Backbone as JSON Lines, residues from 0, in Angstrom:
{"i":0,"aa":"M","n":[-53.28,39.67,-41.04],"ca":[-52.13,38.84,-40.69],"c":[-51.34,38.47,-41.95]}
{"i":1,"aa":"I","n":[-52.05,38.09,-43.01],"ca":[-51.38,37.7,-44.25],"c":[-50.6,38.88,-44.83]}
{"i":2,"aa":"L","n":[-51.21,40.07,-44.77],"ca":[-50.53,41.26,-45.29],"c":[-49.25,41.54,-44.51]}
{"i":3,"aa":"F","n":[-49.3,41.39,-43.18],"ca":[-48.11,41.62,-42.36],"c":[-47.0,40.62,-42.71]}
{"i":4,"aa":"V","n":[-47.36,39.34,-42.83],"ca":[-46.36,38.31,-43.15],"c":[-45.78,38.57,-44.55]}
{"i":5,"aa":"S","n":[-46.63,38.92,-45.5],"ca":[-46.15,39.21,-46.86],"c":[-45.21,40.4,-46.87]}
{"i":6,"aa":"A","n":[-45.56,41.45,-46.15],"ca":[-44.71,42.64,-46.1],"c":[-43.38,42.32,-45.42]}
{"i":7,"aa":"A","n":[-43.41,41.58,-44.33],"ca":[-42.18,41.21,-43.63],"c":[-41.3,40.33,-44.52]}
{"i":8,"aa":"A","n":[-41.92,39.39,-45.25],"ca":[-41.17,38.51,-46.14],"c":[-40.51,39.32,-47.26]}
{"i":9,"aa":"A","n":[-41.25,40.25,-47.83],"ca":[-40.7,41.08,-48.91],"c":[-39.55,41.94,-48.4]}
{"i":10,"aa":"L","n":[-39.71,42.53,-47.21],"ca":[-38.64,43.35,-46.65],"c":[-37.39,42.52,-46.35]}
{"i":11,"aa":"C","n":[-37.59,41.32,-45.82],"ca":[-36.44,40.45,-45.54],"c":[-35.75,40.01,-46.84]}
{"i":12,"aa":"S","n":[-36.53,39.66,-47.85],"ca":[-35.93,39.24,-49.12],"c":[-35.13,40.38,-49.75]}
{"i":13,"aa":"L","n":[-35.72,41.55,-49.79],"ca":[-35.03,42.71,-50.37],"c":[-33.85,43.13,-49.5]}
{"i":14,"aa":"G","n":[-34.08,43.21,-48.2],"ca":[-33.01,43.61,-47.29],"c":[-31.84,42.64,-47.33]}
{"i":15,"aa":"G","n":[-32.14,41.34,-47.35],"ca":[-31.08,40.34,-47.43],"c":[-30.24,40.51,-48.67]}
{"i":16,"aa":"N","n":[-30.89,40.75,-49.79],"ca":[-30.16,40.97,-51.04],"c":[-29.29,42.23,-50.97]}
{"i":17,"aa":"L","n":[-29.81,43.28,-50.36],"ca":[-29.03,44.51,-50.24],"c":[-27.81,44.31,-49.35]}
{"i":18,"aa":"F","n":[-27.96,43.57,-48.25],"ca":[-26.81,43.29,-47.39],"c":[-25.78,42.43,-48.11]}
{"i":19,"aa":"I","n":[-26.24,41.45,-48.88],"ca":[-25.3,40.62,-49.63],"c":[-24.58,41.46,-50.68]}
{"i":20,"aa":"M","n":[-25.31,42.37,-51.3],"ca":[-24.7,43.26,-52.27],"c":[-23.59,44.11,-51.62]}
{"i":21,"aa":"A","n":[-23.81,44.45,-50.34],"ca":[-22.81,45.22,-49.59],"c":[-21.76,44.32,-48.95]}
{"i":22,"aa":"K","n":[-21.79,43.04,-49.32],"ca":[-20.82,42.04,-48.83],"c":[-20.89,41.84,-47.32]}
{"i":23,"aa":"K","n":[-22.12,41.87,-46.78],"ca":[-22.36,41.61,-45.37],"c":[-22.97,40.23,-45.22]}
{"i":24,"aa":"R","n":[-22.35,39.39,-44.42],"ca":[-22.78,38.0,-44.26],"c":[-24.18,37.89,-43.65]}
{"i":25,"aa":"I","n":[-24.58,38.84,-42.84],"ca":[-25.89,38.82,-42.2],"c":[-27.02,38.8,-43.25]}
{"i":26,"aa":"G","n":[-26.71,39.25,-44.46],"ca":[-27.7,39.25,-45.53],"c":[-28.25,37.87,-45.81]}
{"i":27,"aa":"W","n":[-27.4,36.84,-45.7],"ca":[-27.88,35.48,-45.94],"c":[-28.93,35.09,-44.92]}
{"i":28,"aa":"L","n":[-28.7,35.45,-43.64],"ca":[-29.65,35.09,-42.59],"c":[-30.96,35.84,-42.75]}
{"i":29,"aa":"I","n":[-30.88,37.1,-43.14],"ca":[-32.09,37.89,-43.36],"c":[-32.89,37.3,-44.52]}
{"i":30,"aa":"W","n":[-32.19,36.93,-45.58],"ca":[-32.85,36.35,-46.75],"c":[-33.46,34.99,-46.4]}
{"i":31,"aa":"I","n":[-32.77,34.19,-45.58],"ca":[-33.31,32.91,-45.12],"c":[-34.6,33.14,-44.35]}
{"i":32,"aa":"L","n":[-34.61,34.14,-43.47],"ca":[-35.83,34.48,-42.73],"c":[-36.96,34.85,-43.71]}
{"i":33,"aa":"G","n":[-36.62,35.61,-44.74],"ca":[-37.61,35.96,-45.76],"c":[-38.2,34.74,-46.43]}
{"i":34,"aa":"N","n":[-37.36,33.76,-46.74],"ca":[-37.85,32.53,-47.37],"c":[-38.79,31.77,-46.44]}
{"i":35,"aa":"I","n":[-38.45,31.71,-45.16],"ca":[-39.32,31.05,-44.19],"c":[-40.67,31.77,-44.11]}
{"i":36,"aa":"L","n":[-40.62,33.1,-44.1],"ca":[-41.87,33.88,-44.04],"c":[-42.71,33.68,-45.29]}
{"i":37,"aa":"W","n":[-42.07,33.55,-46.46],"ca":[-42.83,33.3,-47.68],"c":[-43.55,31.96,-47.63]}
{"i":38,"aa":"V","n":[-42.88,30.95,-47.08],"ca":[-43.52,29.64,-46.95],"c":[-44.71,29.74,-45.99]}
{"i":39,"aa":"I","n":[-44.52,30.43,-44.87],"ca":[-45.63,30.63,-43.92],"c":[-46.78,31.36,-44.59]}
{"i":40,"aa":"E","n":[-46.46,32.39,-45.36],"ca":[-47.5,33.16,-46.07],"c":[-48.3,32.25,-47.0]}
{"i":41,"aa":"N","n":[-47.64,31.31,-47.64],"ca":[-48.34,30.4,-48.54],"c":[-49.27,29.47,-47.79]}
{"i":42,"aa":"F","n":[-48.93,29.11,-46.57],"ca":[-49.82,28.28,-45.77],"c":[-50.99,29.07,-45.2]}
{"i":43,"aa":"L","n":[-50.79,30.38,-44.96],"ca":[-51.86,31.21,-44.42],"c":[-52.87,31.63,-45.49]}
{"i":44,"aa":"S","n":[-52.41,31.75,-46.71],"ca":[-53.31,32.16,-47.8],"c":[-53.57,30.95,-48.7]}
{"i":45,"aa":"D","n":[-53.89,31.2,-49.94],"ca":[-54.11,30.11,-50.89],"c":[-52.8,29.36,-51.09]}
{"i":46,"aa":"F","n":[-52.81,28.08,-50.75],"ca":[-51.59,27.27,-50.85],"c":[-51.16,27.12,-52.29]}
{"i":47,"aa":"N","n":[-49.88,27.36,-52.54],"ca":[-49.32,27.29,-53.89],"c":[-48.05,26.43,-53.81]}
{"i":48,"aa":"L","n":[-48.17,25.16,-54.14],"ca":[-47.07,24.21,-54.0],"c":[-45.81,24.63,-54.77]}
{"i":49,"aa":"P","n":[-45.91,25.07,-56.04],"ca":[-44.69,25.48,-56.73],"c":[-43.95,26.62,-56.03]}
{"i":50,"aa":"M","n":[-44.69,27.56,-55.46],"ca":[-44.05,28.66,-54.73],"c":[-43.37,28.16,-53.47]}
{"i":51,"aa":"V","n":[-44.02,27.26,-52.74],"ca":[-43.42,26.69,-51.54],"c":[-42.13,25.96,-51.89]}
{"i":52,"aa":"L","n":[-42.16,25.16,-52.95],"ca":[-40.96,24.44,-53.36],"c":[-39.84,25.39,-53.79]}
{"i":53,"aa":"M","n":[-40.2,26.49,-54.45],"ca":[-39.21,27.47,-54.86],"c":[-38.56,28.12,-53.65]}
{"i":54,"aa":"Y","n":[-39.35,28.49,-52.64],"ca":[-38.77,29.14,-51.46],"c":[-37.98,28.16,-50.61]}
{"i":55,"aa":"I","n":[-38.33,26.9,-50.63],"ca":[-37.52,25.89,-49.95],"c":[-36.18,25.75,-50.68]}
{"i":56,"aa":"A","n":[-36.2,25.77,-52.01],"ca":[-34.96,25.71,-52.79],"c":[-34.11,26.94,-52.5]}
{"i":57,"aa":"Y","n":[-34.72,28.13,-52.44],"ca":[-33.98,29.35,-52.11],"c":[-33.38,29.24,-50.71]}
{"i":58,"aa":"F","n":[-34.14,28.66,-49.78],"ca":[-33.65,28.48,-48.41],"c":[-32.35,27.66,-48.42]}
{"i":59,"aa":"V","n":[-32.38,26.55,-49.16],"ca":[-31.19,25.68,-49.23],"c":[-30.03,26.43,-49.89]}
{"i":60,"aa":"I","n":[-30.29,27.12,-50.98],"ca":[-29.25,27.89,-51.67],"c":[-28.66,28.95,-50.74]}
{"i":61,"aa":"N","n":[-29.52,29.65,-50.0],"ca":[-29.05,30.68,-49.08],"c":[-28.26,30.09,-47.93]}
{"i":62,"aa":"L","n":[-28.68,28.94,-47.44],"ca":[-27.96,28.28,-46.36],"c":[-26.55,27.88,-46.83]}
{"i":63,"aa":"I","n":[-26.46,27.35,-48.03],"ca":[-25.15,27.0,-48.59],"c":[-24.3,28.27,-48.78]}
{"i":64,"aa":"G","n":[-24.92,29.33,-49.26],"ca":[-24.2,30.6,-49.41],"c":[-23.69,31.13,-48.08]}
{"i":65,"aa":"F","n":[-24.5,31.03,-47.05],"ca":[-24.08,31.48,-45.71],"c":[-22.9,30.66,-45.21]}
{"i":66,"aa":"I","n":[-22.95,29.35,-45.4],"ca":[-21.88,28.47,-44.94],"c":[-20.6,28.73,-45.72]}
{"i":67,"aa":"K","n":[-20.69,28.85,-47.03],"ca":[-19.5,29.03,-47.86],"c":[-18.93,30.46,-47.78]}
{"i":68,"aa":"W","n":[-19.73,31.4,-47.37],"ca":[-19.3,32.8,-47.34],"c":[-18.09,32.99,-46.43]}
{"i":69,"aa":"R","n":[-18.02,32.21,-45.33],"ca":[-16.92,32.4,-44.39],"c":[-15.62,31.74,-44.83]}
{"i":70,"aa":"K","n":[-15.67,30.92,-45.87],"ca":[-14.44,30.24,-46.32],"c":[-13.59,31.15,-47.16]}
């Protein structure tokens, strides 16, 4: 289960970045999903508070990017 969540999180993080690079707004949502999956992965495996805080910060940054992208 942990391996599946980690792989899905990595694919979402990478895919989101690639979509953003291609100037596609959906990339923000994919990257946000990746951040959520990374937090879940940290709860399923050895809990790492600094990593959880980092992915929460990325989540907020990505959410702001998604909101501002349409302006």
